[in-house]
C-alpha positions in Angstrom: 39.9 77.7 12.2 42.9 77.0 10.0 43.4 79.0 6.8 42.6 77.3 3.6 45.4 77.6 1.0 44.6 79.7 -2.2 45.4 78.1 -5.6 45.1 80.5 -8.5 44.7 79.7 -12.1 46.6 82.2 -14.3 47.0 82.4 -18.1 46.2 84.5 -21.1 42.7 84.4 -22.5 41.3 81.2 -24.0 44.0 78.8 -22.6 41.3 76.6 -21.0 41.4 78.0 -17.5 37.6 77.8 -16.9 37.4 74.2 -18.3 40.3 73.3 -16.0 38.6 75.0 -13.0 35.3 73.1 -13.7 37.1 69.8 -13.9 39.0 70.3 -10.6 35.9 71.3 -8.7 33.9 68.6 -10.3 31.0 70.6 -11.6 30.3 73.0 -14.5 30.3 76.5 -12.9 32.7 78.9 -14.6 31.5 80.0 -18.1 33.4 78.2 -20.9 33.5 79.8 -24.3 35.7 80.0 -27.3 35.4 83.8 -27.1 38.5 85.3 -25.4 37.7 87.3 -22.3 34.5 85.5 -21.2 35.6 85.1 -17.6 35.9 88.5 -16.0 35.1 88.0 -12.3 37.1 85.8 -9.9 35.3 82.6 -9.3 36.3 80.8 -6.1 35.3 77.3 -5.0 36.5 75.0 -2.3 38.1 71.8 -3.5 37.9 68.9 -1.0 40.3 65.9 -1.2 41.2 63.1 1.2 44.6 64.7 1.8 43.9 68.5 1.8 41.2 71.1 1.1 42.0 74.3 -0.7 40.3 77.3 -2.4 40.6 77.4 -6.2 40.4 80.7 -8.0 39.5 81.0 -11.7 40.7 84.4 -13.0 40.1 86.4 -16.2 42.8 86.2 -18.8 45.9 88.3 -18.5 49.0 89.3 -20.5 47.2 90.6 -23.6 47.6 94.3 -22.8 50.8 95.2 -24.6 50.7 96.5 -28.1 51.4 93.7 -30.5 50.9 91.1 -27.8 49.5 88.5 -30.2 46.5 86.2 -30.0 44.4 86.0 -26.9 43.0 89.5 -26.4 39.7 91.3 -26.8 38.8 94.7 -28.4 37.7 96.1 -25.0 40.9 97.6 -23.6 39.2 98.9 -20.4 37.8 95.4 -19.9 41.3 93.8 -20.4 43.0 96.2 -18.1 40.5 95.5 -15.4 40.9 91.8 -15.8 44.6 92.0 -16.0 44.8 94.0 -12.7 42.5 91.5 -10.9 44.6 88.5 -12.1 47.8 90.2 -11.0 46.5 90.7 -7.5 45.1 87.2 -7.4 48.5 86.0 -8.3 50.2 87.9 -5.5 47.7 86.5 -2.9 48.1 82.9 -4.1 49.7 80.1 -2.1 50.2 78.1 -5.4 49.9 79.1 -9.0 48.6 77.1 -12.0 50.0 78.8 -15.1 48.1 77.6 -18.2 49.5 77.4 -21.7 47.6 76.3 -24.8 49.4 73.1 -25.9 47.9 73.5 -29.4 49.7 76.8 -30.1 53.1 78.2 -30.1 54.0 80.5 -27.2 52.7 84.0 -27.8 53.9 87.4 -26.7 51.1 87.3 -24.2 52.5 84.1 -22.7 55.9 85.7 -22.4 54.4 88.8 -20.8 52.9 86.6 -18.1 56.2 84.8 -17.6 57.8 88.1 -17.0 55.1 89.1 -14.5 55.5 85.7 -12.7 59.2 86.3 -12.4 58.7 89.8 -11.0 55.7 89.5 -8.8 55.2 86.0 -7.4 56.4 85.4 -3.9 59.6 83.4 -3.7 58.1 80.5 -1.7 55.0 80.1 -3.9 55.2 77.2 -6.3 54.3 77.5 -10.0 52.8 74.6 -11.8 52.9 75.0 -15.5 49.8 73.3 -17.0 49.9 72.5 -20.7 46.2 72.4 -21.7 44.1 71.1 -24.5 46.4 68.1 -25.1 44.2 65.2 -26.2 47.4 63.1 -26.8 49.6 63.6 -23.7 52.4 61.5 -25.2 52.7 63.7 -28.2 52.9 66.7 -25.9 55.9 65.3 -24.0 58.5 67.2 -26.1 56.8 70.4 -25.0 57.8 69.7 -21.4 61.5 70.0 -22.3 60.9 73.2 -24.2 59.0 74.7 -21.3 61.5 73.5 -18.7 64.0 75.9 -20.3 61.7 78.8 -19.3 63.0 78.3 -15.8 59.8 79.4 -14.0 57.9 76.1 -13.2 58.4 73.8 -10.2 56.4 71.1 -12.1 55.0 70.7 -15.6 51.8 68.7 -16.2 50.1 67.9 -19.5 46.3 67.8 -19.4 43.2 67.7 -21.4 40.6 69.1 -19.0 37.8 68.4 -21.4 38.6 64.7 -21.5 40.0 64.4 -17.9 43.4 63.4 -19.1 46.3 64.3 -16.7 43.9 65.7 -14.1 44.8 63.1 -11.4 48.5 63.9 -11.8 47.8 67.6 -11.6 45.7 67.1 -8.4 48.4 65.1 -6.8 51.0 67.7 -7.7 48.9 70.5 -6.2 48.5 68.6 -2.9 52.2 67.7 -2.9 53.2 71.4 -3.2 50.8 72.6 -0.6 52.0 70.0 1.8 55.5 71.4 1.3 54.2 74.7 2.5 52.9 72.9 5.7 49.2 73.1 4.9 47.4 70.2 6.4 43.9 68.7 6.2 41.5 70.3 8.6 40.2 67.8 11.3 36.8 69.3 11.0 34.1 67.1 9.5 30.5 67.6 8.5 29.3 65.7 11.6 31.4 68.0 13.8 29.8 71.2 12.4 26.8 70.7 14.7 28.9 71.3 17.8 30.9 74.2 16.4 30.0 77.9 16.4 27.9 78.9 13.3 30.2 81.0 11.1 28.4 84.1 9.8 29.8 86.1 6.9 28.5 89.7 6.7 28.8 90.7 3.0 27.6 93.5 0.9 28.6 96.6 -1.0 31.0 99.1 0.6 29.5 101.5 3.1 26.3 99.5 3.5 26.8 99.2 7.3 28.6 95.9 7.8 31.1 97.2 10.4 28.3 99.2 12.1 26.3 96.0 12.5 29.2 94.2 14.2 29.8 97.2 16.5 26.1 97.2 17.4 26.2 93.5 18.3 29.4 93.6 20.3 29.4 93.7 24.1 30.8 96.9 25.8 34.1 95.2 26.7 34.5 94.0 23.1 33.9 97.5 21.7 36.5 99.0 24.0 39.2 96.5 23.0 38.5 95.9 19.3 35.9 98.1 17.7 35.3 97.9 14.0 36.5 101.0 12.2 33.4 102.8 10.8 33.5 105.6 8.2 31.4 107.2 5.5 34.3 106.5 3.1 33.5 103.4 1.1 36.2 100.7 1.5 37.3 101.5 5.1 37.3 97.9 6.1 40.2 96.3 4.2 40.4 92.9 5.9 38.2 90.1 7.3 38.0 90.0 11.1 36.3 87.5 13.4 34.1 88.5 16.3 32.3 86.1 18.6 28.8 87.3 19.6 26.8 85.6 22.4 23.0 85.7 22.3 21.4 83.9 25.2 23.0 80.4 25.3 24.1 80.5 21.6 27.4 81.9 20.3 28.0 83.0 16.7 31.3 83.7 15.0 30.8 86.8 12.8 33.2 87.5 9.9 33.1 91.2 9.1 34.4 91.5 5.5 35.5 94.2 3.2 32.8 95.4 0.8 32.6 93.9 -2.7 33.0 96.6 -5.3 32.1 96.6 -8.9 35.4 95.7 -10.6 35.1 98.5 -13.2 35.3 101.0 -10.4 38.1 99.4 -8.6 41.4 101.2 -9.0 43.7 100.3 -6.2 45.1 96.8 -5.7 44.2 96.7 -2.0 40.5 96.6 -3.1 41.2 93.4 -5.1 42.8 91.8 -2.0 39.7 92.8 0.0 37.5 91.2 -2.6 39.5 87.9 -2.4 39.3 88.0 1.4 35.5 88.4 1.1 35.2 85.5 -1.3 37.3 83.4 1.1 35.1 84.3 4.0 32.0 83.4 1.9 33.5 80.0 1.1 34.3 79.3 4.7 31.1 80.5 6.4 27.9 78.6 7.2 25.5 81.5 6.8 25.9 84.7 4.8 24.1 87.9 5.8 23.7 90.0 2.7 23.3 93.6 3.8 21.3 95.9 1.6 20.7 99.6 2.1 17.0 99.9 2.6 17.0 103.5 1.4 18.4 102.6 -2.0 17.1 100.5 -4.9 18.4 97.0 -5.2 21.4 97.3 -7.5 23.0 94.9 -9.9 25.9 94.5 -7.5 23.5 93.6 -4.7 22.0 90.9 -6.9 25.5 89.6 -7.8 26.6 89.4 -4.2 23.4 87.6 -3.1 23.8 85.2 -6.1 27.3 84.4 -5.1 26.1 83.4 -1.6 23.3 81.2 -3.0 25.5 79.6 -5.6 28.1 78.7 -2.9 25.3 76.8 -1.1 25.4 78.9 2.0 22.6 79.7 4.3 21.3 83.1 3.5 19.6 86.0 5.4 18.8 89.3 3.6 19.2 92.2 6.0 17.8 95.6 5.1 19.9 98.1 7.0 18.6 101.6 7.7 15.1 100.2 7.7 14.2 102.7 10.5 14.4 105.6 8.0 11.5 104.3 6.0 7.8 105.0 6.6 5.3 102.2 7.1 4.1 102.1 3.5 7.7 102.3 2.2 8.7 99.4 4.4 6.0 97.1 2.8 7.0 98.2 -0.6 10.7 97.5 0.2 10.0 93.9 1.2 8.1 93.5 -2.1 10.9 95.1 -4.1 13.6 92.8 -2.6 11.5 89.7 -3.2 11.0 90.7 -6.9 14.6 91.7 -7.4 16.1 88.5 -5.9 13.9 85.7 -7.1 16.8 83.2 -6.8 16.9 84.0 -3.1 13.2 83.4 -2.3 14.2 80.8 0.2 16.0 83.4 2.3 14.3 85.4 5.1 14.2 89.1 4.6 14.7 91.2 7.8 14.5 95.0 8.2 16.8 96.4 10.9 19.0 99.3 11.9 22.6 99.0 12.9 22.4 102.5 14.4 19.2 102.2 16.5 19.5 98.4 16.8 15.8 98.0 15.8 15.2 94.5 14.6 18.7 93.2 15.4 17.7 90.8 18.1 15.3 89.0 15.6 18.4 88.3 13.5 19.8 85.7 16.0 16.6 83.6 15.9 16.7 83.7 12.1 20.4 82.7 12.0 19.9 79.8 14.4 16.9 78.6 12.4 18.9 78.8 9.1 21.8 76.8 10.6 19.4 74.1 11.9 17.9 73.9 8.4 21.3 73.6 6.7 22.1 70.6 8.9 18.6 69.0 8.8 18.3 65.4 7.6 15.1 63.7 6.5 14.8 59.9 7.0 14.6 58.0 3.7 11.3 56.3 4.6 9.8 59.8 5.2 11.2 61.1 2.0 9.6 58.2 0.1 6.2 58.9 1.6 6.5 62.6 0.8 7.7 61.9 -2.7 4.7 59.6 -3.4 2.2 62.2 -2.2 4.0 65.0 -4.2 4.1 63.3 -7.6 0.7 61.6 -7.3 -1.7 62.8 -10.1 0.9 65.3 -11.3 2.4 65.5 -14.8 5.9 64.8 -13.7 7.2 63.1 -16.8 10.5 61.3 -16.1 10.1 61.8 -12.4 7.2 59.4 -12.4 9.8 56.6 -13.0 11.7 57.4 -9.8 12.2 54.3 -7.7 14.3 55.8 -4.9 15.0 59.1 -3.2 17.5 59.7 -0.4 19.3 62.6 1.2 23.1 62.8 0.6 25.6 63.6 3.3 26.5 67.0 1.7 25.7 70.4 3.0 23.5 72.3 1.9 20.7 69.7 1.9 21.1 67.6 -1.2 18.6 65.0 -2.4 19.4 62.2 -4.9 16.7 60.9 -7.2 17.1 57.6 -9.0 15.1 57.7 -12.3 15.0 55.8 -15.5 16.6 58.6 -17.7 18.1 61.5 -15.8 18.5 63.5 -19.0 14.7 63.7 -19.3 14.2 65.4 -16.0 13.2 69.0 -16.5 14.3 71.9 -14.3 10.6 73.0 -13.8 9.9 69.5 -12.3 12.7 69.9 -9.8 11.5 73.3 -8.9 8.0 71.9 -8.3 9.6 69.3 -6.0 11.6 71.9 -4.1 8.5 74.0 -3.5 6.7 70.9 -2.1 9.7 70.0 -0.1 9.9 73.4 1.6 6.2 73.4 2.3 6.5 70.1 4.1 9.9 70.2 5.8 10.6 74.0 5.8 14.3 74.4 4.9 13.9 78.2 5.0 17.2 80.1 4.7 19.1 77.3 3.0 19.5 76.4 -0.7 18.4 72.9 -1.7 20.2 70.9 -4.3 19.1 68.0 -6.5 21.0 65.1 -8.1 19.4 62.8 -10.6 21.0 59.4 -11.2 20.1 56.5 -13.5 18.5 53.6 -11.6 18.4 49.8 -12.2 19.7 48.6 -15.6 20.2 52.1 -16.9 22.7 52.8 -14.0 24.9 49.9 -15.1 25.1 50.9 -18.7 
């Protein structure tokens, strides 16, 4: 599998990075706010174009750490230092950099601090695209290009208004042009080809939860002799993402053993940030994510965050409770209930108790993974969907959904269903949840998220 290039958005706080990120990925995902410092975690999403696919990283703001650095900082210095460190490491891992500058303001000391960092730390071959943001009148911003050219750091300068979509096409073309220069090419893989490929399984979770032990337990004896996963009680032993093919009966699975995801506030060394980026990359490229939890510990906030990342990315999901053998019978039942209550957004995901040490329950995992992969690729005939929809909304207070004239399944993965209604804005989230519950009762879809798209039908669609 060819590596996807990594494009990182860098800039001081409140220069429109998250708005730009949302525009480029085509959906509202990153939090957008006028309060500087809103985006703290890296957000990674795959951008697909006809010419080339790449991973886009939205980082927290950087450059506002020095005393007297000017506008764009927060009052939480620990927060800023953590965000700054993350952004710096994301910069060093990038294949291309989008450096955002607020076109409505003069250059600040924070902007100049980032320029200095770019000159010192970016790799020589990595292109920098200077993106002048918040420019509702691109022509009026043209003089800024000449000013910023004198900075001598940018390969290209593009003026955009992400909110209004101005200049975005030019920016997209420039990103692809620069990635092509680095010899990145479009993967020949297609959605239809995925059915014949090895299911790609990412094992994710907090450090020291047993991810490498799981891979070791699944490997054949010859594999363990030639390439065992390093196992240690020291959190963070696994620094990289490694691929291992595991054969079970007549089905093969490609396992991606990833470095643990740490809470950023506790991350001190740069190598951990690289490990986090590699984990996010593996999550974007996998088909199914195994979220490993320690059955002997309460479900933590970080466990919830990791599971939420997998669900939001549209991946198949299996919750694996490692060290399950250490629990007594009553405690096992209570643990299943605890996980279900703690992860309500993952109720579609099977929960499996197992032990990477004794191998109890591990073989059940393969049947679950095969089932989840089948459900991710499952397609329902339009005629059957119409019949199901009629039965589901009959005699139910479904409001705007009662006007739906057509439902079909889109080509996207995970399973995505398009509803054509009179007024999409009147469709309520609770109504879509009801439909999803009925859909799962009829067609299963266990282990995979289901997405809904509402579109205007008939005359409303043409207005």
